[in-house]
N, C-alpha and C positions, 0 to 999 in steps of 0.2 A: 504494500500500500504506500502510495506517495502522499506527502503532506500537502495540505492546501496552500495555494500561493497566497502570500500576504497582500494586504490592501495596496501597499506601495508598488508591488510588482504588477498588480492589475492596472493601476493608474499609469504605470510606465508603458504597458502594452497598448492601452487606449491612446496614449499620447503619440505612439509610433504609427498607429493606423492612420491612413489618409482620410481627411474629411470629405464626406460625400459632396460633390458639387451639383448644383442645379443644372438641369439640362437646358442649354440655350437653344431656342428655336431658330431654325434656319430661315433666313429672310429670303423669301421666294419672290421673284419679280412678278408684278401684276396681282399680288395678293395683299389685301389690306390686313393689318394686324388686328384691328378692332372694328367690329360692325355693330351698329346700334339698331336693335329690333325690340319693339314693345317696351320702351323705356329702360332697356338693359343693354349694357355693353357686352358683346359676345366675342369670344376668341375667334379671330378670322382664320386661324390655321386648322380649325376643326371642321369635320364634315357637317353638312347642313343638319342632319338629324341629331347629331351629338351636340351641336351648338344650340339647337332649340331647347334641349333639356336644361340649359342654364337659366332659362326664363321660368320664374315662379308661376305655377299653374299649368304648365305643359308637361304631360306625362309621356311615357315611352310610346304608347299607342298613338297619341296625338303627334308626337315628334316624327313618327313614321308617316302619318297620314297627311300632314300639312304640306310637305314638298310635293307629294303625289297630286294633291288637289290643285296646287299652284303650278303644276306641270314643270317642275324643276327636278333635276337629278339629285336624289338625297345623298349620293356618295361623293359629291363635289365639295371642295372646301368653300365655306361660306364667304371667305374673304375674296374669292375669285369671282363672285357673282356681281352682275352689274347692278346699278341703282334701281333699275326697273324690276329686276328679279327680287331684290330685297323689298321693294314696295309691294310686289305681289304677295310675298310671304306675310308681310304686315297686314295686308288687306284680308287675307284668308284667316289670320289669327283674330282679327276684329269681327269677322262674319262667320265664326265657327258654327253657331247653331244652324245656319243654313246649309252647311256642307257635311256635317257628321251627324250620326244618330244621337238621340238625346242621352243615351246611357254613357256616352263619352264626355259629356259636359260636367263641369264641377259645381254648377248651381242650377239644379233642376227645380222647377216650380218655386220660384223666388217668393219669399214671404210677402213682400210688398206688392209686386206686380203680378205674380202668378205665372210668369213666362219662364221658359228655359233660357239660361244665359251661360256664358263661359267667361270667367273673370281671370285676368292675369296681372302680374307684377304688383305695383303699388295699390291698384284697385282691389286686388285680392286681400291684401293686408287690411285695408280700410273696411271692406265688407265683413271680414271676420271679426274685427274689433266692434263694429256696429251690432253684429249678431250677439256677441257676448254682452255688450252693454244693454241690449234689449232684454236678454234673459235675466240680467241682474235687476233691471227695472221692474219686470213683471213678477219677480221673486219666484220663478219656477225652480224646480229641484236643481237643475244644472246651473242656473244662475247663482243660487245660494252656494253651491260647491265652488264655483269660480270665486265668489266673494271671500270664502274662507280659505282659499288656496289649497283645497283638497282635490283628490282625483275625481273627475267628472264621470268617467265611463265605467263605473262599477268595480274598480279594482279593490283588492283587499287592502286594508290599512293597518292591520295589526302589527306588521313588522316593517312595512314600507312607508315612505312619505313622512317620516318623522322629522320634526324640526327641533333643534336644540339637543339637550342631553338625552341619551338613550335610557330606556327603562331597565332597571335591574333590582336585585335584592341586596340590601345592605345588612350585614350581620351585626348583632349587638356585640359590644366589646366585652371581653371576659373580665371579671373582677368587679364589676359594678352592678 
């Protein structure tokens, strides 16, 4: 059996190992590094379907469907697309309920209007906040759970979601 290496030796080994460098992206002529779609700056060196996933509110199935609806090749780098193609993608994102079935949308039967909508980016964050505020205002069960900072979706709370000191048993001191 060999003895365990000391802490000093471990530190020396770590110091000798080279530091991992971040990969630098190759600058390709005719490709923009950043493309702005739906209020989000997207990496121009990614393929269209992977770049669309960076936008809040767009899932994998929608990221595959949007380029097909816009008649754009989903395997092309998004930075190499023309301004017209990017505008087509944005137009399809804004008009998603007209192009895809309702089960793919993230806001079916909206509480206020009753229509099927798809919300993305900052609008998604605002509608989520408004929904939580409405639940708090009407004092429904989920609203009360949000107010108290407890889990909303029926999780067990006996051992999880504790705030502060943990629960335990303290023995009495001997001799008293």
